[in-house]
N, C-alpha and C positions, 0 to 999 in steps of 0.2 A: 096850275099856278106857275107863274114865271119865276125864273131864277132870282130876279131882283126882289120879287115879292117874298120868296122863301127866305132870302138873306135878310130882308128888312124885318120879317117876323122873328128870325133868329136873333137879330140885334135887340129887338124889344124884349125877348126872353132873357138875354144877357143882362139888360138893364134891370129886370125884375130880380134876377139872381143877385146882382150887386146890391140891391136894396136889402135883400134878405140877409146877405153876408154882413153888411154894415149894421143891420139891426142886431145880429148875433154878436158882433164885436162890441157893440154898445152895451149889451147885456153882460158880457164877460169882463169888460173894462172895469177896473177897480176891485176885482176879486184876486184871489191868489192863483188864478189860472193863466199866468203869463204864457205858458206853453200853447194853450188853445188860442189865446189872443194873437200870438205870433203867427200861428198857422192861418188864422182867419185873415190877417193882414196879407199874408202871402197869396192866399186864394183871391182876395180882392185885387191884388196887383196883377195877377194872371188874367182875371176876368176883364179888367180894364184894358190890358194889352190886347186881348183877343177882340174886344169890341172895337178898339182903334184899327186893328188890322182888317176887321170885317168892314168897317166904314170905308177904308181905303179901297178894298175890293169892290164895294158897291159903286164907288165913283168911277171905276174902270169898266163897269158893265154898260154897254150901249143901251140906250132907251129907244124903244120903237117909235 
């Protein structure tokens, strides 16, 4: 598998992880677990940042 294909697959996995974290945040929102909600928002922020950086890296990889 090529580097671009590996990184594209990783980006897809990050998208799936974001969906799951968002779903967990939705479940916790409105409860008395603000501590957990804050942590989930922080995880979401880091995953989004990682996905943006990965997208930039993918744009720099030459295509055959």
